[in-house]
C-alpha positions in Angstrom: -38.0 3.3 -39.8 -39.8 6.5 -39.1 -38.1 9.8 -39.8 -38.2 10.7 -36.1 -36.1 7.6 -35.1 -32.4 8.4 -34.3 -29.7 5.8 -35.0 -26.8 5.7 -32.6 -23.3 5.8 -34.1 -21.3 2.5 -33.5 -18.5 4.3 -31.8 -20.9 6.1 -29.5 -22.6 2.8 -28.7 -19.2 1.2 -27.8 -18.3 4.3 -25.7 -21.6 4.2 -23.8 -21.2 0.4 -23.1 -17.6 1.0 -21.9 -18.7 3.8 -19.6 -21.5 1.7 -18.3 -19.1 -1.2 -17.6 -16.6 1.1 -15.9 -19.3 2.6 -13.7 -20.2 -0.9 -12.6 -16.7 -2.4 -12.0 -14.5 0.7 -11.4 -13.8 -0.5 -7.8 -12.1 -3.7 -9.1 -9.8 -1.8 -11.5 -9.0 0.7 -8.7 -7.9 -2.3 -6.5 -5.5 -3.3 -9.3 -3.7 0.0 -9.4 -1.5 -0.7 -6.4 -0.3 -4.1 -7.4 0.2 -2.9 -11.0 2.3 0.0 -9.8 4.3 -2.3 -7.6 5.2 -4.6 -10.5 6.0 -1.7 -12.8 8.2 0.1 -10.3 9.9 -2.8 -8.6 9.8 -5.5 -11.3 9.8 -4.1 -14.8 11.6 -0.7 -14.5 14.7 -2.3 -12.9 14.9 -4.6 -16.0 16.6 -1.7 -17.7 19.7 -2.6 -15.8 20.1 -5.7 -17.9 21.8 -3.4 -20.4 24.8 -3.5 -18.1 25.6 -6.9 -19.6 26.5 -5.1 -22.8 28.2 -2.1 -21.3 31.4 -1.2 -19.5 31.5 -1.7 -15.7 30.6 1.7 -14.3 28.7 2.3 -11.0 28.8 6.1 -11.3 27.1 6.9 -14.5 23.4 6.1 -15.2 23.1 2.8 -17.1 21.9 4.5 -20.3 25.0 6.7 -20.4 27.6 3.9 -19.9 29.5 3.1 -23.1 28.7 0.0 -25.0 31.1 -2.9 -25.2 28.9 -5.4 -27.0 29.6 -9.1 -26.1 32.9 -8.4 -24.5 31.6 -9.2 -21.0 30.2 -12.5 -22.2 33.5 -13.5 -23.9 35.4 -12.7 -20.7 33.0 -14.7 -18.5 33.1 -17.7 -20.9 36.9 -17.7 -20.6 36.8 -18.1 -16.8 37.4 -21.5 -15.4 35.5 -20.5 -12.3 32.4 -19.8 -14.4 32.3 -23.3 -16.0 32.9 -24.9 -12.6 29.9 -23.0 -11.2 27.8 -24.1 -14.2 28.9 -27.7 -13.6 28.0 -27.6 -9.9 24.7 -25.8 -10.6 23.6 -28.5 -13.1 24.8 -31.3 -10.8 22.8 -30.0 -7.8 19.8 -29.2 -10.0 19.8 -32.8 -11.3 20.2 -34.3 -7.8 17.4 -32.1 -6.5 15.2 -33.2 -9.4 16.0 -36.9 -8.9 15.9 -37.0 -5.1 13.9 -34.0 -4.1 11.1 -33.9 -6.6 9.6 -37.4 -5.9 10.1 -37.1 -2.1 7.0 -34.9 -1.4 4.9 -37.1 -3.8 5.8 -40.2 -1.9 5.2 -38.6 1.5 1.8 -37.3 0.3 0.9 -40.8 -0.8 2.0 -42.3 2.5 0.1 -39.7 4.6 -3.0 -40.2 2.5 -3.0 -43.9 3.4 -2.9 -43.3 7.2 -6.1 -44.1 8.9 -5.3 -42.4 12.2 -6.2 -38.7 11.6 -4.4 -37.4 14.7 -1.2 -39.2 13.8 -1.5 -38.0 10.2 -1.8 -34.4 11.4 1.1 -34.6 13.8 3.3 -36.2 11.2 2.4 -33.6 8.6 3.0 -30.7 11.1 6.4 -32.1 12.0 7.4 -32.6 8.4 6.7 -29.0 7.2 8.1 -27.2 10.3 11.7 -27.2 8.9 10.5 -25.0 6.0 10.3 -22.1 8.5 13.9 -22.4 9.6 16.4 -20.2 7.9 19.4 -21.7 6.2 21.7 -20.1 8.9 19.9 -22.1 11.6 20.0 -25.2 9.5 23.7 -24.8 8.8 24.4 -24.5 12.5 22.4 -27.7 13.2 24.3 -29.5 10.4 27.6 -28.3 11.9 26.7 -29.8 15.3 25.4 -33.0 13.8 28.1 -33.8 11.2 31.3 -32.1 12.7 34.2 -34.5 12.3 35.5 -34.4 15.8 32.6 -33.5 18.1 29.5 -34.0 15.9 26.7 -36.1 17.2 26.6 -38.4 14.2 30.4 -39.0 14.2 30.4 -39.5 17.9 27.9 -42.3 17.5 29.9 -43.8 14.6 33.1 -43.7 16.5 31.5 -45.2 19.6 30.2 -48.0 17.5 33.6 -48.7 16.1 33.4 -47.0 12.7 35.5 -44.2 11.3 34.3 -40.6 11.5 32.9 -39.2 8.2 34.5 -35.9 7.1 31.3 -34.3 5.9 32.5 -30.7 5.7 35.9 -31.5 4.2 35.1 -34.3 1.7 33.4 -33.3 -1.6 31.2 -36.5 -2.0 30.0 -36.5 1.6 29.3 -32.7 1.5 27.2 -33.1 -1.7 25.1 -35.9 -0.2 24.6 -34.0 3.1 23.6 -30.8 1.1 21.0 -32.6 -1.0 19.5 -34.6 2.0 19.3 -31.5 4.1 17.5 -29.6 1.3 15.0 -32.4 0.9 14.4 -32.5 4.7 13.7 -28.8 4.7 11.3 -28.7 1.8 9.6 -32.1 1.6 6.9 -31.4 4.2 6.0 -28.0 2.7 5.7 -29.3 -0.8 3.6 -32.2 0.4 0.8 -29.8 1.3 0.3 -29.1 -2.4 0.0 -32.8 -3.3 -2.3 -33.5 -0.4 -4.6 -30.7 -1.6 -4.6 -32.3 -5.0 -5.5 -35.7 -3.5 -8.5 -34.2 -1.6 -9.9 -33.1 -4.9 -10.2 -36.7 -6.1 -13.8 -38.1 -5.9 -14.2 -40.7 -3.1 -16.6 -42.5 -5.4 -13.6 -43.7 -7.4 -12.1 -45.4 -4.4 -15.4 -46.9 -3.5 -15.8 -48.4 -6.9 -12.3 -49.7 -6.8 -13.0 -51.4 -3.5 -16.1 -53.0 -4.9 -13.9 -54.4 -7.8 -11.5 -55.8 -5.2 -8.6 -53.4 -5.9 -5.7 -53.4 -3.4 -4.2 -50.2 -1.9 -1.4 -50.2 -4.4 -3.8 -50.6 -7.3 -5.9 -47.6 -6.0 -2.7 -45.5 -5.7 -1.6 -46.4 -9.2 -4.9 -46.1 -11.0 -6.7 -43.4 -9.0 -4.5 -41.3 -6.7 -1.5 -40.7 -9.1 -3.7 -39.9 -12.1 -5.6 -37.4 -9.9 -2.3 -35.8 -8.9 -0.9 -35.7 -12.4 -1.9 -32.1 -13.3 -0.2 -30.7 -10.2 2.8 -33.0 -10.7 3.2 -31.8 -14.3 2.9 -28.1 -13.4 5.5 -28.4 -10.6 7.8 -30.4 -12.8 7.7 -27.8 -15.6 8.5 -25.0 -13.0 11.3 -27.1 -11.6 12.8 -27.6 -15.1 12.5 -23.8 -15.7 14.8 -23.1 -12.7 17.4 -25.7 -13.4 20.1 -23.1 -14.0 19.4 -21.4 -10.7 20.2 -22.4 -7.2 19.3 -21.4 -3.7 21.9 -18.8 -2.8 21.3 -19.0 1.0 21.5 -22.8 1.0 25.0 -22.9 -0.5 26.3 -19.8 1.2 25.4 -21.1 4.6 26.6 -24.7 4.1 29.7 -23.9 2.2 33.2 -24.3 3.6 36.6 -23.5 1.9 37.5 -27.2 1.9 34.6 -28.1 -0.4 34.5 -24.9 -2.5 35.3 -26.9 -5.7 31.8 -28.5 -5.6 29.8 -25.8 -3.6 30.5 -22.8 -5.9 27.2 -22.4 -7.9 26.1 -19.7 -10.2 24.4 -17.5 -7.6 27.6 -17.5 -5.5 29.7 -16.8 -8.6 27.4 -13.7 -9.4 27.7 -12.6 -5.7 31.5 -12.8 -5.6 32.0 -11.0 -9.0 29.2 -8.6 -8.7 29.3 -7.5 -5.1 32.7 -8.5 -3.7 34.7 -7.5 -6.8 32.3 -4.8 -7.9 32.1 -6.2 -11.5 28.5 -5.5 -12.1 28.6 -5.9 -15.8 30.0 -9.4 -15.6 27.5 -10.4 -13.0 24.7 -8.9 -15.2 26.0 -11.0 -18.2 25.9 -14.2 -16.1 22.4 -13.4 -14.8 21.1 -12.7 -18.3 22.5 -16.1 -19.5 20.8 -17.8 -16.6 17.5 -16.2 -17.3 17.5 -16.9 -21.0 18.4 -20.6 -20.5 15.8 -21.0 -17.8 13.2 -19.4 -20.1 14.1 -21.8 -22.9 14.0 -24.8 -20.6 10.6 -23.7 -19.3 9.1 -23.2 -22.8 10.7 -26.5 -24.0 9.4 -28.5 -21.1 5.9 -27.1 -21.5 5.9 -27.9 -25.3 7.2 -31.4 -24.6 4.5 -32.0 -22.0 1.8 -30.7 -24.4 3.0 -33.1 -27.1 2.8 -36.0 -24.7 -0.5 -35.0 -23.1 -2.5 -32.3 -24.7 -4.5 -31.5 -21.6 -1.3 -30.9 -19.5 1.0 -28.0 -19.4 1.0 -24.5 -18.0 -0.8 -22.9 -20.9 
């Protein structure tokens, strides 16, 4: 190397490459500033209030100045009968939603995929996902008019046919069945869109090869369609397991009646009643923290289990 040749310091070389990179892509990073600020201000900064779960109930002082009480709020909540009833009801409805509601859009997507009349398929799909856009208040009003004991449409038809009226809104088992079926009716069409998108990604050559081999429709569904949908099914299944300790607040608040409160009181309603109606924010924060921790553990556990069964599946 000649004496006139200058060597660039490694740090200066990295700095020059960084500046060159930022001059080229600074617009992309500038576009990220607004969403990053949104998540910091409205998602991460409010997490400081989780400290209320370990502090006295005080709505006047800032959360950092409220005295500590340790695990006293958790001990008080665990001693409440209403809390364990809410846990029982939440797990019951989560299990029913998983057993009944999770396979429903998969089955509907398979049925729609087998239809040969495109217009009928589009009309059916449109009708099936329209309930998703109805609020639970509207759906609860519809359920009241359909299943009311004395003047509901369903019970009028049953009585007219010589059967007894079904007390849907005053009988625990009937209310549970109605709640689960209404939830499936509202969400099945919308969730079907995801599975239909996964089916469209399957190569048509696989179906053509199966037809040449003489495979029936059921064989093609079992050996081609379902394996092609498997990655999406696995991801949605893991996400569903990760929310098993949660429940749709609006769904149970709208459909609940005092006569079925023993089975309709779920954890979100428990948090609402203690946190907002009784102003016990520390107790509500403790319950919410337990929910979040259990959901996180279930999410991680489900992902690990799926990875052990199939190494190519999972969220990460």
